[in-house]
C-alpha positions in Angstrom: -10.9 18.6 30.5 -13.8 17.3 28.5 -13.2 14.3 26.2 -12.6 15.3 22.6 -14.4 13.2 20.0 -12.3 13.8 16.9 -14.8 13.3 14.2 -15.8 15.6 11.4 -19.1 14.8 9.7 -18.9 15.1 5.9 -21.4 14.3 3.1 -21.3 10.7 2.0 -18.7 10.2 -0.6 -18.7 7.9 -3.6 -15.8 7.1 -6.0 -17.9 8.3 -9.0 -18.5 11.7 -7.3 -14.8 12.1 -6.8 -13.9 11.2 -10.3 -16.5 13.4 -12.0 -16.3 16.5 -9.8 -12.9 18.1 -10.0 -13.6 20.7 -7.4 -14.7 18.0 -4.9 -11.7 15.9 -5.8 -9.3 18.7 -5.1 -11.1 19.6 -1.9 -11.0 16.1 -0.5 -7.5 15.3 -1.8 -5.5 18.5 -1.7 -2.5 16.9 -3.4 -4.4 16.8 -6.7 -4.4 20.6 -7.0 -0.7 20.7 -7.8 0.6 17.1 -8.4 -0.3 13.9 -10.1 0.4 11.5 -7.3 0.9 7.9 -8.4 3.0 6.5 -5.6 0.6 5.0 -3.0 2.6 1.8 -2.8 5.3 4.0 -1.3 4.0 6.8 0.9 0.6 8.5 0.5 -0.5 12.1 0.8 -3.1 12.6 3.5 -6.8 13.2 2.5 -8.3 16.5 3.8 -10.5 14.8 6.3 -7.6 12.8 7.8 -5.4 15.9 8.0 -8.2 17.9 9.5 -8.9 15.3 12.2 -5.2 15.3 13.2 -5.1 19.1 13.2 -8.2 19.3 15.4 -6.7 16.9 17.9 -3.4 18.8 17.9 -5.1 22.1 18.6 -7.2 20.5 21.4 -4.0 18.9 22.9 -2.3 22.3 23.0 -4.8 23.4 25.6 -4.3 20.6 28.1 -3.8 16.9 28.6 -3.4 15.3 25.2 -4.1 11.8 26.4 -7.2 12.6 28.4 -8.7 14.3 25.4 -9.4 11.0 23.5 -8.0 8.0 25.5 -9.3 5.3 25.6 -12.2 6.1 23.3 -10.1 6.6 20.2 -8.3 3.3 20.8 -11.5 1.3 21.3 -13.0 2.9 18.2 -9.9 2.1 16.2 -10.1 -1.5 17.1 -13.7 -1.6 16.0 -13.0 0.1 12.7 -10.1 -2.2 12.0 -12.2 -5.3 12.9 -14.7 -4.2 10.2 -12.0 -3.6 7.7 -10.2 -6.9 8.3 -13.2 -9.0 9.3 -11.8 -10.0 12.7 -12.6 -9.4 16.3 -11.8 -6.0 17.8 -9.8 -7.7 20.6 -7.5 -9.1 18.0 -6.3 -5.7 16.9 -3.3 -3.9 18.5 -1.6 -0.6 17.7 2.1 -0.9 17.9 3.3 1.3 15.0 5.3 0.4 11.9 4.9 -2.9 10.1 8.5 -3.7 10.8 7.9 -3.6 14.6 4.8 -5.8 14.4 6.6 -8.4 12.3 9.5 -8.4 14.6 7.2 -8.9 17.6 5.7 -11.9 15.8 9.1 -13.5 15.1 10.6 -12.9 18.5 7.4 -13.6 20.5 6.6 -17.1 19.0 8.2 -20.1 20.6 10.0 -22.3 18.0 11.7 -25.6 18.7 15.1 -26.6 17.3 14.4 -28.4 14.0 11.3 -26.3 13.2 11.4 -24.6 9.8 9.7 -21.5 8.5 9.2 -20.4 4.9 9.8 -16.9 3.7 10.4 -15.1 0.4 13.9 -13.6 0.2 12.8 -10.9 -2.4 9.9 -9.6 -0.2 10.3 -6.2 1.3 13.1 -6.5 3.9 10.7 -5.8 6.8 9.2 -9.2 6.2 12.6 -11.0 5.7 15.0 -9.9 8.4 12.9 -10.7 11.5 12.5 -14.3 10.3 16.1 -14.7 9.1 17.2 -13.8 12.7 15.6 -16.9 14.0 18.3 -19.0 12.4 20.4 -18.1 15.5 17.9 -20.0 17.6 18.2 -23.2 15.5 15.2 -22.6 13.3 15.7 -23.5 9.7 14.8 -20.6 7.5 13.7 -21.7 4.0 13.7 -19.3 1.1 10.8 -19.7 -1.3 11.5 -20.5 -5.0 9.3 -18.7 -7.5 8.8 -18.5 -11.3 9.3 -14.8 -11.3 9.7 -11.7 -9.1 7.0 -11.9 -6.4 5.0 -14.5 -8.4 3.9 -16.7 -5.4 1.2 -19.3 -6.2 -0.4 -21.7 -3.8 1.4 -24.6 -5.4 4.7 -22.9 -4.9 4.1 -22.6 -1.2 2.6 -26.0 -0.6 5.4 -27.7 -2.5 8.0 -26.3 -0.1 6.5 -27.0 3.3 6.6 -30.2 5.3 5.7 -31.7 8.7 8.4 -29.6 10.4 7.1 -26.3 8.9 5.8 -24.1 11.7 5.1 -20.9 9.9 4.9 -19.3 6.5 5.5 -15.5 6.3 4.6 -13.7 3.0 3.5 -10.3 1.7 -0.1 -10.0 0.5 1.3 -8.2 -2.6 4.8 -7.9 -3.9 6.1 -4.3 -3.6 7.9 -4.2 -7.0 6.1 -6.6 -9.3 2.6 -5.9 -7.9 1.7 -9.6 -8.0 -1.1 -10.1 -5.4 -1.1 -13.2 -3.3 -4.2 -15.5 -3.3 -3.9 -15.3 0.5 -7.3 -17.1 1.0 -6.3 -20.2 -1.0 -2.8 -20.3 0.7 -4.2 -19.7 4.1 -6.8 -22.4 3.8 -4.2 -25.0 2.7 -1.8 -24.0 5.5 -4.7 -24.1 8.0 -5.4 -27.7 7.0 -1.7 -28.6 7.7 -1.7 -26.8 11.0 0.9 -24.3 9.8 0.7 -20.7 10.9 0.3 -18.0 8.3 1.7 -14.5 8.8 0.8 -11.8 6.3 2.5 -8.5 5.7 -0.5 -6.8 4.2 0.7 -3.2 3.8 0.3 -3.3 0.0 -3.4 -4.5 0.0 -5.2 -3.2 3.2 -7.2 -0.3 2.0 -7.0 -1.2 -1.7 -8.2 -4.8 -1.9 -10.3 -7.0 0.5 -7.8 -8.5 3.0 -9.4 -10.5 5.7 -8.2 -12.6 8.7 -10.4 -15.6 8.1 -7.5 -17.8 7.0 -4.6 -15.7 8.4 -3.1 -16.0 11.9 -1.0 -12.9 12.1 -1.2 -9.7 10.1 0.7 -6.3 10.0 0.1 -3.2 8.0 1.1 0.4 8.5 -1.3 3.2 7.5 0.9 5.3 5.2 0.2 3.6 1.9 -3.2 2.4 0.6 -4.9 3.1 3.9 -4.3 6.8 3.3 -3.3 7.4 6.9 -0.2 8.7 8.8 3.2 7.1 9.0 3.8 4.8 12.0 0.1 4.3 12.7 0.0 0.6 11.9 -2.4 -2.3 12.5 -1.2 -5.5 14.1 -3.6 -8.5 14.3 -3.2 -11.7 16.3 -5.9 -14.3 16.1 -7.4 -14.9 19.6 -6.5 -18.6 19.8 -2.9 -17.7 19.1 -2.6 -14.9 21.6 -1.7 -17.2 24.6 1.2 -18.6 22.7 2.7 -15.3 21.6 4.5 -13.5 24.3 5.9 -10.1 23.3 9.5 -9.4 24.2 8.5 -5.9 25.4 7.2 -4.9 28.8 5.5 -1.7 30.0 2.8 -0.2 32.1 0.1 -0.9 29.5 0.6 -4.6 28.6 1.7 -5.9 32.0 -0.8 -5.7 34.9 0.1 -3.0 37.3 -2.9 -1.8 39.4 -2.7 1.9 40.3 0.7 1.9 38.4 2.3 -0.2 41.1 4.7 -2.8 39.8 3.8 -6.3 41.0 6.1 -9.2 42.0 5.1 -11.3 39.0 4.8 -10.4 35.3 1.3 -11.0 34.1 0.3 -9.8 30.7 -3.1 -8.2 30.1 -5.6 -10.1 28.0 -6.5 -9.6 24.4 -4.7 -7.2 22.0 -3.6 -5.0 24.9 -1.0 -7.7 25.6 1.1 -6.4 22.7 0.9 -2.7 23.4 3.6 -2.0 26.0 3.0 1.7 26.4 0.9 4.7 25.3 -0.3 4.3 21.7 0.6 6.8 19.0 -2.6 8.8 19.6 -1.8 11.4 17.0 -1.4 8.8 14.4 -4.4 6.8 15.6 -6.7 9.8 15.2 -5.7 10.0 11.5 -5.9 6.3 11.0 -9.4 6.2 12.4 -10.6 8.9 10.1 -8.9 7.1 7.1 -10.6 3.8 8.0 -14.0 5.5 8.3 -13.5 7.0 4.8 -12.5 3.7 3.2 -15.3 1.7 4.9 -17.7 4.4 3.6 -16.4 4.0 0.1 -16.3 0.2 0.3 -13.0 -1.6 -0.3 -14.6 -3.8 -2.9 -15.5 -0.6 -4.9 -11.9 0.7 -4.5 -10.5 -2.6 -5.7 -12.8 -2.6 -8.8 -11.7 1.0 -9.7 -8.0 0.1 -9.3 -8.4 -3.0 -11.6 -10.3 -0.8 -14.1 -7.4 1.6 -14.3 -4.9 -1.3 -14.6 -6.9 -2.9 -17.4 -6.3 0.0 -19.9 -3.0 1.3 -18.5 -1.0 -1.9 -19.1 -1.7 -2.2 -22.9 -1.1 1.6 -23.2 2.3 1.1 -21.7 3.0 -1.9 -23.8 2.1 0.0 -27.0 4.9 2.4 -26.1 7.4 -0.4 -25.9 7.6 -0.9 -22.2 7.8 -4.3 -20.5 5.2 -4.5 -17.7 5.7 -6.9 -14.9 2.9 -9.5 -14.5 1.0 -7.9 -17.3 -1.1 -11.1 -17.7 -2.0 -11.5 -14.0 -5.5 -12.8 -13.3 -8.0 -10.7 -11.4 -7.1 -12.7 -8.3 -3.4 -11.8 -8.6 -3.7 -8.3 -10.1 -3.1 -5.2 -7.9 -3.0 -1.4 -8.0 0.7 -1.6 -8.7 1.9 -1.3 -12.4 5.7 -1.6 -12.7 7.5 -1.3 -16.0 10.9 -0.8 -17.8 12.3 -0.5 -21.2 15.7 -2.0 -22.4 18.4 0.5 -23.1 16.5 3.3 -21.4 17.7 5.4 -18.5 14.9 4.7 -16.1 16.1 7.1 -13.3 16.2 9.9 -15.9 12.7 9.1 -17.0 11.6 9.0 -13.3 13.1 12.5 -12.8 11.4 13.7 -16.0 8.1 12.8 -14.4 9.0 14.4 -11.1 9.9 17.6 -12.9 6.4 17.6 -14.4 4.9 17.2 -10.9 4.1 13.5 -11.5 5.1 11.4 -8.5 6.0 7.8 -9.2 8.4 5.4 -7.6 11.8 4.2 -8.8 12.6 0.7 -7.7 15.4 -1.8 -8.4 15.5 -5.6 -8.1 18.2 -8.0 -6.9 19.8 -8.2 -10.4 20.0 -4.4 -10.6 17.2 -3.9 -13.1 15.5 -0.5 -12.5 11.8 0.1 -12.9 9.3 2.8 -12.6 6.3 1.8 -10.4 3.0 3.5 -10.8 0.5 3.0 -8.0 -2.6 5.2 -8.4 -5.4 5.2 -5.9 -9.2 5.4 -6.5 -9.2 9.2 -6.7 -6.7 9.4 -9.5 -8.4 10.2 -12.8 -7.9 8.7 -16.3 -6.8 12.2 -17.4 -3.9 12.1 -14.9 -2.8 8.7 -16.2 -3.1 9.8 -19.8 -0.9 12.8 -19.0 1.7 10.4 -17.5 1.6 8.2 -20.6 2.2 11.3 -22.8 5.4 12.1 -20.9 6.6 8.5 -21.2 
C-alpha cells in the first residue's frame, strides 16, 4: 500500500482576507455559516482544511492498513511543525494525547526527594492541580500559590513563594476563567536562575499567542482549543537535558527497545521524545493537528495575537458600558489574552448564556470557587467585529 501524504494545498491565507471576504470565511470555517462561535477557550470547531485532511486519511484507511498509510512520516512531520511553533527541538516533542495525561506523566515521572516542595495554583484548571497534589503521598510538600485575584499570577508572586527546597513550579500559561495571561518568559528566566524546573500547561495560549520553550522545561497542550485541532491530539514537550531524568511510568513496544518486537531481558527506553510514547500514536488526531499547525504557522501566531488583542481592546469597554464587570479589564498587553469573562450583579448568568445559545451564539458558562457565575467569550482570529456586535446587542 503506497504511503499517503495527507496534505491539501490551499491558496495562502491571511487574516485580513478572512475578515473581509465572507464567502471565503464561511468556506474555510464552516461553523460561521450557522453559528457565532465564541468558545475557543473551551472546545473549537474544526476548520475545513483540518476536517478535510482527517476525512482523506479516513477514506484511505478504509482501503487498507491505516498505520502504513502515513506512519512514521506524519509523526516526524508533526514534531517538526510543533518545534517551529514552540521554538524547540523536534526531538523534544512527543504525542501522548490529552493535556491531563502529559501533566500526569510529568508529575509521576520526575524523581522527588522527601522534603522537596513544588508550587502550584489551586484555582488553575484541575488537570494542572491534581497530578501535583498527588505527590503529597510521596512526602513532597505541595504549596498553593497566593494571588491578588483569580488567575492573576505575577512574577513577584511566584518568586516570593519559592525557596531553596523548591524543585518545580507548575502553572497555566493563561487562566481559563479570568483570561489573565502569564508572563511565562519572565517567570521562566527567574526560575532558571534558581535551578527550579518550570512546567507550563499551555493549552490556553498555544495557537493564540507566542508560547516558546526557551525558559520552560516541560509543556503540555491539547489541540482542541486555540490550536484548532481535534480532541486528544495534544503536544507534550520535554527539554532535552531533562529527558534522562524523567522516566515515564508507562511501558510499551514503542518507548521501550524491542528489536523485531521481541521483549528483552532489561527495560531500556528509546532516546528522545519517543521515550514518552508507549504505543501507537493517535494518527487520526495527528493528521488533523498537523494541518492545523500548518495553517497557524502560515497565518503567523504573532498576527493572530495582534488580532485577538484588537478585538479585546474594544470589546471590554463595550461590555462595561452595558454594566458588566469584566475580569482583568485593565490587564497589560503582556497579560491580556483572547479570553474576556464578565458578569453582572443580580443577573441570572445561566439564563443569559442560554439566551445566547438560543440565538446560535456559542459562549461558555463558568463558575469560580466562590460560586460566582460568568459568561466567557473567547473569539478566534476568524470571528468578525459584526459577530461581536451582534453578541453585545443580545447582552
